[in-house]
MDAnalysis code that builds the backbone (N, CA, C; Angstrom):
import MDAnalysis as mda
import numpy as np

u = mda.Universe.empty(642, n_residues=214, atom_resindex=np.repeat(np.arange(214), 3), trajectory=True)
u.add_TopologyAttr("name", ["N", "CA", "C"] * 214)
u.add_TopologyAttr("resid", np.arange(1, 215))
u.add_TopologyAttr("resname", ["MET", "ALA", "ASN", "ARG", "ALA", "SER", "ALA", "GLU", "TYR", "GLU", "LEU", "PHE", "THR", "ALA", "ASP", "ASP", "LEU", "ARG", "LEU", "ARG", "PHE", "GLU", "SER", "ARG", "SER", "ASP", "GLN", "PRO", "ALA", "PRO", "ASP", "ARG", "GLU", "PHE", "GLY", "ASP", "HIS", "LEU", "LEU", "ASN", "PRO", "ASP", "ILE", "VAL", "GLN", "LEU", "MET", "GLU", "ARG", "GLU", "GLY", "ALA", "ARG", "GLU", "ALA", "ALA", "VAL", "LEU", "VAL", "PRO", "ILE", "VAL", "ASP", "ARG", "ARG", "ASP", "GLY", "ALA", "SER", "VAL", "ILE", "LEU", "THR", "GLN", "ARG", "THR", "GLN", "SER", "LEU", "ARG", "LYS", "HIS", "SER", "GLY", "GLN", "ILE", "ALA", "PHE", "PRO", "GLY", "GLY", "SER", "VAL", "ASP", "LYS", "THR", "ASP", "PRO", "SER", "PRO", "GLU", "ASP", "ALA", "ALA", "LEU", "ARG", "GLU", "ALA", "HIS", "GLU", "GLU", "ILE", "SER", "LEU", "ALA", "PRO", "GLU", "GLU", "VAL", "LYS", "ILE", "LEU", "GLY", "ARG", "LEU", "PRO", "ARG", "TYR", "LEU", "THR", "THR", "THR", "GLY", "PHE", "ARG", "ILE", "THR", "PRO", "VAL", "VAL", "GLY", "ILE", "VAL", "ARG", "PRO", "GLY", "PHE", "GLU", "LEU", "GLU", "ALA", "ASN", "PRO", "ALA", "GLU", "VAL", "ALA", "ASP", "ILE", "PHE", "GLU", "THR", "PRO", "LEU", "SER", "PHE", "LEU", "MET", "THR", "GLU", "ALA", "ASN", "HIS", "VAL", "ARG", "ALA", "SER", "LYS", "VAL", "TRP", "GLY", "GLY", "VAL", "GLU", "ARG", "HIS", "PHE", "TYR", "GLU", "MET", "PRO", "TYR", "GLY", "GLU", "ARG", "TYR", "ILE", "TRP", "GLY", "VAL", "THR", "ALA", "GLY", "ILE", "LEU", "ARG", "THR", "LEU", "TYR", "GLU", "ARG", "TYR", "TYR", "ALA"])
u.atoms.positions = np.array([
    [0.878, -1.491, -0.208],
    [-0.035, -0.384, -0.203],
    [1.016, 1.286, -0.208],
    [0.564, 2.446, -0.851],
    [1.380, 3.973, -0.911],
    [0.895, 4.562, 0.471],
    [2.148, 5.015, 0.799],
    [2.016, 6.063, 1.646],
    [0.960, 7.145, 1.130],
    [-0.048, 7.289, 1.636],
    [-0.993, 8.046, 1.482],
    [-1.035, 9.564, 2.398],
    [0.247, 9.562, 3.450],
    [-0.218, 10.548, 4.356],
    [1.377, 11.645, 4.155],
    [1.595, 12.627, 4.794],
    [2.574, 13.697, 4.318],
    [4.115, 12.974, 4.179],
    [5.073, 13.373, 3.751],
    [6.239, 12.719, 3.352],
    [7.217, 13.803, 4.360],
    [6.777, 15.175, 4.562],
    [6.956, 16.322, 5.364],
    [6.654, 15.940, 6.598],
    [7.887, 15.680, 7.753],
    [7.442, 16.147, 9.094],
    [9.037, 16.009, 9.654],
    [8.979, 16.596, 11.242],
    [10.208, 17.574, 12.347],
    [10.653, 15.915, 12.140],
    [11.768, 16.504, 12.717],
    [12.664, 15.233, 13.057],
    [12.744, 15.313, 14.870],
    [12.610, 13.432, 15.280],
    [12.271, 13.715, 16.586],
    [13.511, 12.743, 17.158],
    [14.313, 12.947, 18.223],
    [15.211, 11.948, 18.624],
    [14.475, 11.202, 19.640],
    [15.620, 10.537, 20.392],
    [15.231, 9.456, 21.559],
    [15.194, 10.591, 22.819],
    [16.135, 11.527, 22.692],
    [16.114, 12.479, 23.732],
    [15.180, 12.980, 24.260],
    [14.573, 13.669, 22.576],
    [13.560, 14.582, 23.093],
    [12.265, 13.810, 23.641],
    [12.123, 12.828, 23.199],
    [10.948, 11.878, 23.902],
    [11.339, 11.884, 25.498],
    [12.537, 11.188, 25.831],
    [12.854, 11.193, 27.353],
    [12.818, 12.287, 28.313],
    [12.952, 13.353, 27.776],
    [12.443, 15.095, 28.227],
    [11.135, 15.102, 28.333],
    [10.432, 15.289, 27.344],
    [9.083, 14.702, 27.101],
    [8.241, 14.218, 28.787],
    [8.710, 12.724, 28.588],
    [8.657, 11.984, 29.548],
    [8.801, 12.380, 30.931],
    [10.223, 13.007, 30.917],
    [10.701, 13.722, 32.514],
    [9.346, 14.832, 33.002],
    [9.221, 15.783, 31.772],
    [8.392, 17.074, 32.137],
    [7.195, 16.369, 32.463],
    [6.624, 15.446, 32.335],
    [5.282, 14.796, 33.082],
    [5.312, 14.403, 34.078],
    [6.320, 14.113, 34.417],
    [6.529, 12.731, 35.422],
    [6.047, 12.902, 36.778],
    [5.472, 14.210, 36.920],
    [4.758, 14.734, 38.211],
    [3.003, 14.748, 37.942],
    [2.913, 13.933, 36.146],
    [1.109, 14.241, 36.297],
    [0.898, 12.774, 35.802],
    [-0.113, 12.347, 36.584],
    [-0.393, 10.827, 36.795],
    [-1.350, 10.884, 35.181],
    [-0.926, 9.269, 34.437],
    [-1.449, 9.075, 33.234],
    [-3.420, 9.131, 33.380],
    [-3.671, 9.719, 32.425],
    [-4.905, 10.061, 32.340],
    [-5.999, 9.030, 32.891],
    [-6.925, 8.980, 34.195],
    [-7.833, 8.119, 34.567],
    [-8.706, 7.696, 33.270],
    [-9.071, 7.932, 32.367],
    [-9.742, 7.638, 31.522],
    [-8.722, 6.484, 30.293],
    [-9.389, 5.096, 29.958],
    [-8.576, 4.597, 29.182],
    [-8.626, 4.808, 27.719],
    [-7.851, 5.125, 27.122],
    [-7.789, 4.910, 25.845],
    [-7.995, 3.277, 25.265],
    [-8.418, 3.553, 24.010],
    [-9.322, 2.389, 23.398],
    [-10.175, 2.427, 22.021],
    [-10.308, 1.178, 21.543],
    [-11.239, 1.250, 20.599],
    [-12.577, 1.610, 20.851],
    [-13.016, 2.217, 21.839],
    [-14.264, 2.511, 22.318],
    [-14.054, 4.097, 22.063],
    [-13.209, 4.376, 22.002],
    [-13.083, 5.940, 21.806],
    [-13.770, 6.537, 20.335],
    [-13.476, 5.627, 19.308],
    [-13.832, 5.751, 18.149],
    [-15.149, 4.863, 17.725],
    [-15.350, 4.403, 18.580],
    [-16.665, 3.231, 18.305],
    [-17.410, 3.287, 19.645],
    [-17.840, 4.307, 20.185],
    [-18.670, 4.454, 21.661],
    [-20.040, 3.537, 21.430],
    [-20.937, 3.301, 20.423],
    [-21.733, 2.062, 20.015],
    [-21.099, -0.013, 20.283],
    [-20.363, 0.767, 20.048],
    [-19.771, -1.621, 20.238],
    [-20.116, -1.238, 21.585],
    [-21.086, -2.660, 21.879],
    [-21.546, -2.940, 23.113],
    [-20.323, -3.641, 23.516],
    [-20.016, -4.544, 22.663],
    [-19.510, -5.750, 23.274],
    [-17.886, -5.584, 24.068],
    [-17.153, -4.101, 23.922],
    [-16.337, -3.701, 23.891],
    [-15.841, -4.349, 25.256],
    [-16.693, -4.493, 26.855],
    [-16.113, -4.895, 27.914],
    [-16.997, -4.259, 28.764],
    [-17.297, -5.461, 29.503],
    [-16.907, -5.296, 30.750],
    [-15.250, -4.933, 31.424],
    [-14.958, -4.406, 31.716],
    [-13.537, -4.496, 31.916],
    [-12.954, -5.610, 32.707],
    [-14.216, -5.931, 33.610],
    [-13.818, -7.076, 34.573],
    [-13.147, -8.317, 33.693],
    [-13.993, -8.680, 32.787],
    [-13.342, -9.805, 31.642],
    [-12.022, -9.610, 30.828],
    [-11.784, -8.604, 30.961],
    [-10.280, -8.286, 29.952],
    [-9.513, -8.742, 30.589],
    [-8.745, -9.307, 29.419],
    [-7.404, -10.086, 29.824],
    [-6.157, -9.311, 29.784],
    [-5.474, -8.744, 30.908],
    [-4.352, -7.609, 31.067],
    [-3.314, -8.422, 29.971],
    [-2.966, -7.241, 29.061],
    [-2.066, -7.586, 28.355],
    [-0.765, -6.460, 28.478],
    [0.549, -6.584, 27.962],
    [1.525, -5.580, 27.659],
    [2.467, -5.690, 26.406],
    [2.451, -4.651, 26.209],
    [3.205, -4.727, 24.574],
    [4.794, -3.363, 25.007],
    [5.627, -4.051, 24.633],
    [6.761, -2.780, 24.019],
    [7.213, -1.709, 23.194],
    [6.910, -0.736, 23.735],
    [6.981, 0.427, 22.254],
    [8.215, 0.731, 21.937],
    [9.822, 0.075, 21.356],
    [10.461, 0.419, 21.523],
    [10.938, 1.337, 21.041],
    [11.445, 2.708, 21.173],
    [12.380, 3.415, 20.351],
    [13.540, 3.056, 20.197],
    [13.855, 3.326, 18.976],
    [15.511, 3.180, 18.777],
    [16.206, 4.415, 18.841],
    [17.364, 4.780, 19.374],
    [18.225, 5.763, 19.541],
    [19.249, 6.334, 18.606],
    [18.485, 5.968, 17.135],
    [19.259, 6.850, 16.145],
    [19.770, 8.246, 15.887],
    [21.000, 7.917, 15.245],
    [21.474, 9.498, 15.158],
    [21.250, 10.195, 14.430],
    [20.244, 9.393, 13.061],
    [19.483, 10.270, 12.460],
    [18.491, 10.602, 12.792],
    [17.608, 10.223, 13.748],
    [16.524, 10.736, 14.356],
    [15.809, 9.192, 14.460],
    [15.312, 8.991, 15.922],
    [14.517, 7.395, 16.812],
    [13.736, 7.163, 15.624],
    [13.631, 5.521, 15.853],
    [12.705, 4.860, 15.294],
    [11.937, 4.074, 16.391],
    [10.493, 3.173, 15.621],
    [10.123, 2.541, 16.498],
    [10.306, 1.447, 15.928],
    [10.504, 0.347, 16.563],
    [10.568, -1.250, 16.094],
    [8.715, -1.929, 15.811],
    [8.603, -2.786, 15.082],
    [7.322, -3.069, 14.614],
    [7.770, -4.564, 13.948],
    [6.283, -5.344, 14.643],
    [6.649, -6.643, 14.124],
    [5.284, -7.171, 12.778],
    [5.727, -7.576, 12.104],
    [4.098, -8.196, 10.810],
    [4.062, -9.770, 11.695],
    [3.214, -9.846, 12.304],
    [2.608, -10.946, 12.638],
    [2.397, -11.937, 11.903],
    [2.519, -13.171, 12.037],
    [1.828, -14.278, 10.913],
    [0.841, -14.598, 10.391],
    [0.424, -15.299, 9.793],
    [-0.901, -15.337, 8.972],
    [-1.175, -16.768, 10.497],
    [-0.339, -17.483, 11.010],
    [-1.498, -18.690, 11.494],
    [-1.477, -18.117, 13.249],
    [-1.215, -16.979, 13.076],
    [-1.796, -16.767, 15.085],
    [-3.197, -16.614, 14.664],
    [-3.949, -16.571, 15.667],
    [-5.355, -17.141, 16.095],
    [-6.405, -15.712, 15.571],
    [-5.348, -14.798, 17.098],
    [-6.177, -13.119, 16.906],
    [-5.069, -12.155, 16.259],
    [-4.856, -11.711, 15.135],
    [-4.596, -10.119, 14.831],
    [-3.780, -10.947, 13.712],
    [-3.967, -11.690, 13.305],
    [-3.284, -12.663, 12.237],
    [-2.603, -11.695, 11.174],
    [-1.052, -11.456, 10.900],
    [-0.546, -10.753, 9.549],
    [-0.427, -9.482, 9.734],
    [-1.727, -8.917, 10.578],
    [-1.191, -7.369, 11.593],
    [0.128, -6.932, 11.626],
    [0.500, -5.814, 11.407],
    [1.350, -5.228, 12.070],
    [1.325, -4.705, 13.754],
    [2.790, -4.703, 14.509],
    [2.125, -4.903, 16.079],
    [3.144, -4.371, 16.543],
    [3.148, -4.046, 17.856],
    [4.395, -4.018, 18.911],
    [4.924, -5.550, 19.623],
    [5.697, -5.973, 19.513],
    [5.776, -6.855, 20.902],
    [5.495, -6.725, 22.192],
    [4.618, -7.588, 22.135],
    [4.043, -8.163, 23.270],
    [2.941, -9.148, 23.686],
    [2.291, -9.435, 24.629],
    [1.207, -10.238, 24.536],
    [0.698, -10.277, 26.143],
    [0.229, -11.656, 26.615],
    [-0.627, -11.376, 27.653],
    [0.042, -11.479, 28.859],
    [0.080, -11.006, 29.971],
    [0.646, -10.883, 31.062],
    [0.194, -12.107, 31.991],
    [1.360, -12.909, 32.143],
    [1.279, -14.088, 32.867],
    [1.222, -13.561, 34.606],
    [1.185, -14.918, 35.630],
    [0.681, -14.513, 36.824],
    [2.238, -14.357, 37.584],
    [3.415, -14.915, 36.599],
    [4.770, -14.679, 36.928],
    [5.402, -13.735, 36.713],
    [4.632, -13.314, 35.591],
    [5.392, -12.073, 35.439],
    [5.040, -10.585, 37.199],
    [5.895, -10.179, 37.300],
    [5.989, -9.473, 38.555],
    [5.401, -7.822, 38.291],
    [4.919, -7.407, 36.715],
    [4.560, -6.012, 36.423],
    [4.129, -6.145, 34.956],
    [3.798, -5.050, 34.246],
    [3.596, -5.234, 32.820],
    [4.821, -4.835, 31.965],
    [5.894, -4.193, 32.904],
    [6.878, -4.429, 32.211],
    [7.927, -5.261, 32.089],
    [7.823, -6.114, 33.273],
    [8.183, -7.143, 32.861],
    [7.651, -8.012, 31.902],
    [6.286, -7.678, 31.468],
    [5.890, -8.880, 30.910],
    [6.299, -8.694, 29.609],
    [6.205, -7.151, 28.940],
    [6.597, -6.213, 27.832],
    [7.872, -6.660, 27.655],
    [8.899, -7.177, 28.019],
    [10.248, -7.090, 27.695],
    [10.509, -8.638, 27.981],
    [9.813, -9.470, 28.586],
    [9.902, -10.575, 28.058],
    [9.358, -11.178, 26.837],
    [8.641, -10.786, 26.380],
    [7.872, -11.320, 25.347],
    [8.244, -10.551, 24.183],
    [9.232, -9.352, 24.392],
    [10.100, -8.721, 23.264],
    [10.974, -9.612, 22.711],
    [12.267, -10.202, 24.347],
    [12.910, -11.404, 23.876],
    [12.196, -12.474, 23.278],
    [11.035, -13.081, 23.588],
    [10.853, -14.092, 23.416],
    [10.547, -14.061, 21.704],
    [9.918, -12.673, 21.116],
    [9.115, -12.526, 19.807],
    [10.361, -12.465, 19.259],
    [11.494, -11.574, 19.600],
    [12.048, -10.972, 18.421],
    [13.631, -10.801, 18.960],
    [14.223, -11.544, 20.347],
    [15.172, -11.781, 20.517],
    [15.451, -10.528, 21.490],
    [14.904, -9.672, 21.938],
    [15.308, -8.349, 22.406],
    [15.764, -8.173, 23.824],
    [17.305, -7.766, 23.950],
    [17.496, -8.517, 25.198],
    [16.616, -7.608, 26.138],
    [16.686, -7.900, 27.412],
    [16.063, -6.338, 28.543],
    [16.882, -5.820, 28.573],
    [18.148, -6.010, 29.034],
    [19.081, -5.515, 29.255],
    [19.732, -4.129, 28.321],
    [19.409, -4.618, 26.518],
    [19.076, -3.202, 26.034],
    [18.054, -2.042, 25.878],
    [17.283, -2.657, 26.840],
    [16.002, -1.449, 27.046],
    [16.136, -0.734, 27.734],
    [16.111, 0.577, 27.948],
    [16.308, 1.722, 28.962],
    [14.166, 1.611, 29.226],
    [13.342, 1.545, 30.921],
    [11.891, 2.061, 30.268],
    [11.957, 3.520, 30.880],
    [11.142, 4.175, 30.194],
    [10.858, 5.407, 30.204],
    [9.338, 5.579, 30.774],
    [8.662, 4.515, 30.857],
    [7.235, 4.857, 31.391],
    [6.665, 4.076, 30.797],
    [4.800, 3.937, 31.667],
    [3.744, 3.445, 30.426],
    [3.524, 4.671, 30.091],
    [1.956, 4.148, 28.999],
    [1.345, 4.929, 28.231],
    [-0.281, 4.183, 29.039],
    [-1.396, 4.911, 28.916],
    [-2.587, 4.969, 29.390],
    [-2.613, 3.354, 28.892],
    [-3.356, 2.663, 29.653],
    [-4.163, 1.246, 29.125],
    [-4.850, 1.354, 27.830],
    [-4.654, 0.459, 26.845],
    [-5.734, 0.372, 25.956],
    [-6.320, -0.562, 25.637],
    [-8.016, -0.424, 25.654],
    [-8.920, -1.843, 25.520],
    [-9.292, -2.094, 23.905],
    [-8.959, -3.135, 23.713],
    [-9.792, -3.778, 22.119],
    [-10.781, -4.147, 22.444],
    [-11.219, -4.160, 21.273],
    [-12.599, -5.348, 20.937],
    [-12.430, -6.553, 21.056],
    [-11.263, -7.140, 20.905],
    [-10.926, -8.178, 20.950],
    [-10.329, -9.174, 22.620],
    [-10.810, -7.992, 23.390],
    [-11.341, -8.217, 24.749],
    [-9.541, -8.215, 25.869],
    [-8.763, -7.266, 25.283],
    [-7.375, -7.216, 25.953],
    [-7.274, -5.720, 26.251],
    [-6.840, -5.559, 27.869],
    [-6.589, -4.323, 28.760],
    [-5.179, -4.373, 28.416],
    [-4.849, -3.443, 27.448],
    [-3.042, -3.470, 27.090],
    [-2.635, -2.367, 27.605],
    [-0.984, -2.774, 28.734],
    [-0.607, -1.740, 28.929],
    [0.704, -1.574, 28.805],
    [0.571, -0.416, 27.373],
    [2.019, 0.035, 26.518],
    [3.092, 0.412, 27.307],
    [4.511, -0.429, 27.316],
    [5.516, 0.154, 27.958],
    [6.433, 0.539, 26.939],
    [7.003, 1.802, 27.021],
    [7.450, 2.464, 26.365],
    [8.941, 2.713, 26.786],
    [10.406, 1.952, 25.942],
    [11.316, 1.698, 26.299],
    [12.592, 2.772, 25.338],
    [13.477, 2.883, 25.252],
    [14.371, 3.631, 24.990],
    [15.505, 2.591, 24.266],
    [16.186, 1.507, 23.203],
    [17.012, 0.996, 22.459],
    [18.155, 1.535, 22.049],
    [19.005, 1.087, 22.308],
    [20.266, 1.527, 22.043],
    [20.981, 0.486, 20.863],
    [21.510, 1.741, 20.023],
    [21.820, 1.073, 18.454],
    [22.760, -0.110, 18.780],
    [22.859, -1.064, 18.060],
    [23.538, -2.412, 18.282],
    [23.634, -3.576, 18.571],
    [22.275, -3.623, 19.156],
    [21.603, -4.641, 19.287],
    [20.852, -6.200, 18.104],
    [20.704, -6.914, 18.409],
    [20.565, -8.052, 16.753],
    [19.333, -8.436, 17.502],
    [18.092, -8.834, 16.316],
    [17.236, -9.081, 16.228],
    [16.716, -10.670, 15.856],
    [16.576, -11.219, 16.147],
    [15.560, -12.398, 15.581],
    [14.430, -12.480, 15.735],
    [13.570, -13.106, 14.532],
    [12.202, -13.338, 14.621],
    [11.563, -14.343, 14.576],
    [11.204, -14.918, 15.855],
    [10.062, -16.005, 16.490],
    [9.725, -16.790, 15.647],
    [9.835, -17.645, 14.570],
    [8.826, -17.920, 13.361],
    [6.916, -18.246, 13.732],
    [7.424, -18.704, 15.068],
    [6.064, -18.963, 15.371],
    [4.603, -18.183, 15.462],
    [5.220, -16.763, 15.608],
    [4.736, -15.668, 16.157],
    [5.016, -14.587, 14.971],
    [6.390, -13.626, 14.052],
    [6.267, -13.114, 13.770],
    [7.090, -13.052, 12.492],
    [6.873, -12.444, 11.750],
    [7.287, -12.789, 9.928],
    [7.894, -11.909, 10.044],
    [7.661, -10.367, 10.038],
    [9.137, -9.931, 9.921],
    [9.194, -8.950, 10.989],
    [10.576, -8.173, 11.116],
    [10.932, -6.750, 11.874],
    [11.347, -5.730, 11.050],
    [10.510, -4.568, 11.577],
    [11.210, -3.576, 10.651],
    [10.776, -2.094, 11.620],
    [11.676, -0.683, 11.221],
    [11.411, 0.167, 11.591],
    [11.160, 1.191, 10.946],
    [10.218, 2.224, 11.926],
    [9.658, 2.913, 11.003],
    [9.414, 4.715, 11.861],
    [10.023, 5.589, 11.847],
    [11.012, 7.041, 12.163],
    [9.486, 7.140, 12.910],
    [10.167, 7.785, 14.404],
    [9.604, 8.201, 15.414],
    [9.175, 9.408, 14.767],
    [9.376, 10.393, 13.703],
    [8.790, 11.348, 13.533],
    [7.530, 11.344, 12.557],
    [7.721, 10.467, 11.573],
    [6.814, 10.060, 10.565],
    [5.011, 9.702, 11.887],
    [5.726, 9.057, 12.693],
    [4.540, 7.920, 13.654],
    [4.033, 9.779, 14.559],
    [4.579, 10.572, 14.480],
    [4.244, 11.423, 15.731],
    [4.064, 12.682, 14.812],
    [3.683, 12.852, 13.570],
    [2.936, 13.418, 12.792],
    [1.831, 13.575, 12.903],
    [1.119, 14.275, 12.423],
    [-0.784, 14.463, 13.089],
    [-1.558, 14.237, 11.712],
    [-0.486, 14.903, 10.708],
    [-1.153, 14.542, 9.300],
    [-0.777, 13.035, 8.698],
    [-0.642, 12.389, 9.680],
    [-0.022, 10.913, 9.201],
    [-1.422, 9.916, 9.568],
    [-1.796, 10.608, 10.562],
    [-2.683, 9.600, 11.009],
    [-4.070, 10.216, 10.262],
    [-4.589, 8.832, 9.875],
    [-5.397, 9.094, 8.957],
    [-6.988, 8.330, 9.313],
    [-7.827, 8.550, 9.899],
    [-8.966, 8.508, 10.458],
    [-10.174, 7.259, 9.708],
    [-10.031, 6.195, 9.672],
    [-10.756, 4.960, 8.321],
    [-11.533, 4.939, 9.241],
    [-12.660, 3.597, 8.447],
    [-13.639, 3.206, 9.008],
    [-13.998, 1.501, 7.757],
    [-14.210, 0.883, 8.098],
    [-14.995, -0.570, 7.542],
    [-15.981, -1.380, 8.293],
    [-16.785, -1.887, 7.536],
    [-17.769, -2.584, 7.720],
    [-17.229, -4.277, 8.590],
    [-17.362, -4.335, 9.667],
    [-17.210, -5.996, 10.157],
    [-18.473, -6.563, 10.511],
    [-18.949, -7.586, 9.991],
    [-20.075, -8.295, 10.860],
    [-21.745, -6.919, 10.407],
    [-21.786, -6.474, 9.887],
    [-22.998, -5.468, 9.394],
    [-22.568, -4.409, 10.475],
    [-21.546, -3.782, 11.024],
    [-21.268, -3.080, 12.026],
    [-19.987, -2.434, 11.883],
    [-20.404, -0.908, 11.260],
    [-19.334, -0.021, 11.109],
    [-18.163, 0.823, 11.808],
    [-16.954, 0.249, 11.588],
    [-16.079, -0.088, 12.623],
    [-15.399, 1.196, 12.141],
    [-14.425, 2.184, 13.536],
    [-14.053, 3.620, 13.146],
    [-12.722, 3.279, 13.764],
    [-11.295, 3.620, 12.968],
    [-10.062, 3.311, 13.250],
    [-8.907, 4.155, 13.281],
    [-7.884, 4.130, 13.719],
    [-6.764, 4.826, 13.121],
    [-5.919, 4.250, 12.220],
    [-5.416, 4.772, 11.194],
    [-4.320, 4.356, 10.063],
    [-3.360, 4.974, 9.446],
    [-2.211, 4.423, 9.719],
    [-0.501, 5.056, 9.548],
    [0.132, 4.749, 8.759],
    [-0.052, 4.336, 7.307],
    [0.275, 4.042, 6.198],
    [1.715, 4.340, 5.667],
    [2.984, 3.887, 5.752],
    [4.192, 3.743, 5.684],
    [4.653, 3.099, 4.702],
    [4.957, 3.910, 3.556],
    [5.159, 2.936, 2.362],
    [4.507, 1.710, 1.883],
    [5.149, 0.609, 1.718],
    [4.023, -0.763, 1.825],
    [3.613, -1.210, 3.097],
    [3.921, -0.756, 3.938],
    [3.854, -1.134, 5.409],
    [2.197, -0.393, 5.852],
    [1.427, -1.574, 6.124],
    [0.005, -0.806, 6.913],
    [0.041, -1.047, 8.485],
    [0.199, 0.299, 8.819],
    [-0.085, 0.350, 10.271],
    [-1.531, 0.943, 10.799],
    [-2.293, 0.368, 11.130],
    [-3.791, 0.586, 11.658],
    [-4.107, -0.308, 12.886],
    [-5.336, 0.037, 13.533],
    [-6.002, -0.858, 14.593],
    [-5.623, -0.393, 15.682],
    [-5.092, -1.449, 16.381],
    [-4.498, -1.597, 17.774],
    [-3.176, -0.289, 18.183],
    [-2.162, -0.915, 17.154],
    [-0.905, -0.278, 17.245],
    [-1.081, 0.596, 16.776],
    [-1.523, 1.473, 15.564],
    [-2.359, 2.903, 15.492],
    [-2.745, 3.774, 16.736],
    [-3.540, 3.236, 17.082],
    [-4.104, 3.401, 18.639],
    [-3.242, 3.357, 19.269],
    [-2.267, 2.840, 19.936],
    [-1.283, 2.989, 20.772],
    [-0.242, 4.116, 20.748],
    [0.144, 4.262, 18.731],
    [0.497, 5.323, 18.413],
    [0.263, 6.345, 18.941],
    [-1.379, 6.644, 18.308],
    [-1.835, 8.321, 18.760],
    [-2.386, 8.527, 20.128],
    [-2.399, 7.216, 21.306],
    [-2.670, 7.274, 22.447],
    [-0.822, 8.373, 22.934],
    [0.281, 7.888, 22.663],
    [1.898, 8.108, 22.660],
    [1.669, 9.826, 22.140],
    [1.394, 10.073, 20.677],
    [1.073, 11.318, 20.462],
    [0.399, 12.839, 20.500],
    [-0.812, 12.133, 21.498],
    [-1.789, 13.011, 21.991],
    [-1.178, 13.204, 23.846],
    [-1.107, 12.477, 24.303],
    [0.097, 12.842, 25.116],
    [1.389, 13.544, 25.144],
    [2.172, 13.113, 24.642],
    [3.365, 13.672, 24.733],
    [4.205, 14.777, 23.046],
    [2.924, 14.466, 22.598],
    [3.533, 15.575, 21.215],
    [2.541, 16.480, 20.909],
    [1.286, 16.232, 21.020],
    [0.037, 16.853, 20.311],
    [0.195, 18.909, 21.104],
])
């Protein structure tokens, strides 16, 4: 899919993002949860919050000299949920995980071989509710260059990076909709070249934008 959004965007660095997090360290995350329901208030099945499964994803920001980038994955077609979609490394929070941060780091190591010691955690974004029954805690971390990644073929078909500056430019956030099961569902999409970033992943990126870049 060709990129439909603007190619003009400001350069952002990992240090810039770190300063943005530090400048808001005294401000707790919003009480309201972000999620699919904000664009689709009529979707009733979005949850009983008590029934949602706790999950965590790592939002890995690579500290590149020519501007920060975000590590994303393309999920395999064989997965039961969100197959073939672009996603952050992550998954369910297990009972053995001390925190969402530990879960996100564990999943990133399992899925793309990103070692936990390569990641410096900045903090969390507000939790994100999905129509597929998950309450996701996005954990933002800085990754220094020099790491080596390897996709777990059972879960990940591809690993790639997208410029943070592109993703944090509002002109590149497209509101779209599609009919599923006779119901029109609205979502964000951020097409980047042949990469179609949309749905939950785009929603979490939009949350990062609204909280730190808007």
